[in-house]
C-alpha positions in Angstrom: 234.4 -38.4 -104.7 237.6 -37.0 -106.2 237.2 -34.2 -108.7 237.5 -35.0 -112.4 239.9 -32.0 -112.9 242.1 -30.9 -109.9 242.3 -27.5 -111.5 238.6 -26.9 -111.4 235.9 -26.4 -108.8 233.6 -28.7 -110.8 231.6 -31.3 -108.9 231.9 -34.6 -110.7 228.3 -35.5 -109.7 226.9 -32.7 -111.7 225.9 -33.3 -115.4 228.4 -32.1 -118.0 227.9 -29.0 -120.1 227.2 -30.1 -123.7 226.8 -26.7 -125.4 227.7 -23.1 -124.6 226.2 -20.2 -126.6 228.3 -17.2 -125.9 227.5 -13.6 -126.9 230.0 -10.8 -126.4 229.4 -7.0 -126.4 232.6 -4.9 -126.7 232.7 -1.3 -125.4 236.1 -0.1 -126.6 235.5 3.4 -125.1 235.4 2.0 -121.6 237.6 -1.1 -122.2 234.9 -3.5 -121.0 233.2 -6.5 -122.3 229.7 -7.6 -121.4 228.6 -11.1 -122.2 225.9 -13.7 -122.0 226.5 -17.4 -121.8 223.7 -20.0 -122.2 224.8 -23.4 -120.9 223.1 -26.6 -121.9 223.6 -29.6 -119.6 223.7 -33.3 -120.8 220.9 -34.1 -118.3 218.4 -32.3 -116.0 219.9 -31.2 -112.7 218.4 -30.3 -109.3 220.3 -28.4 -106.7 223.3 -26.1 -106.7 225.5 -25.9 -109.7 229.2 -24.9 -109.3 230.9 -23.1 -112.2 234.5 -21.9 -112.6 235.1 -18.2 -113.2 238.1 -15.8 -113.4 238.1 -12.0 -113.2 234.4 -11.7 -113.8 231.6 -9.5 -112.3 228.5 -11.6 -112.6 225.5 -9.3 -113.0 222.7 -11.9 -113.0 221.8 -15.5 -113.6 218.6 -16.1 -115.5 216.3 -19.2 -115.9 216.0 -19.1 -119.7 212.7 -20.9 -119.7 210.7 -18.3 -117.7 213.2 -15.5 -117.8 213.4 -15.1 -114.0 216.5 -14.3 -111.9 218.1 -17.2 -110.1 220.0 -16.9 -106.8 223.8 -17.1 -107.2 227.0 -16.5 -105.2 230.4 -15.5 -106.6 232.9 -16.5 -103.9 235.2 -13.7 -102.7 238.0 -16.3 -102.3 240.2 -16.4 -105.4 242.4 -19.5 -106.1 245.5 -18.7 -108.2 244.8 -21.7 -110.4 241.1 -22.3 -110.3 239.8 -18.7 -110.1 236.5 -18.1 -108.3 233.6 -20.6 -107.9 230.2 -19.4 -109.0 227.4 -21.2 -107.2 224.0 -21.0 -108.9 221.0 -22.1 -106.8 217.9 -22.7 -109.0 214.5 -23.3 -107.4 213.7 -26.3 -109.6 215.2 -28.9 -112.0 216.9 -27.4 -115.1 218.8 -28.3 -118.2 219.6 -24.8 -119.4 221.1 -21.8 -117.6 221.8 -18.3 -118.9 224.2 -15.9 -117.1 225.4 -12.4 -117.8 228.8 -11.1 -116.8 230.9 -8.0 -117.2 234.7 -7.7 -117.2 237.4 -5.3 -118.1 240.1 -5.8 -120.8 
């Protein structure tokens, strides 16, 4: 199936994200930002979830229901338009996903 957006790694068979709750923590002395993003999907999903990222160091991905870490992979390949794909591999069906990242400004 053709992608919805040719400038994204998004898989059109995955449910859409309906809400993003973003928290940012600024450390001006080190010129870094740490963040947490809670994603809510429009429908439950089972299997890998592919997300777009750019210039991020992902520290962890957490199941917000039971607060346990989830396996993830941030690709080492960087596309000049799309950035880097982040693949999250939850163990069970989910509708919410929380991930923490760190980046320099």
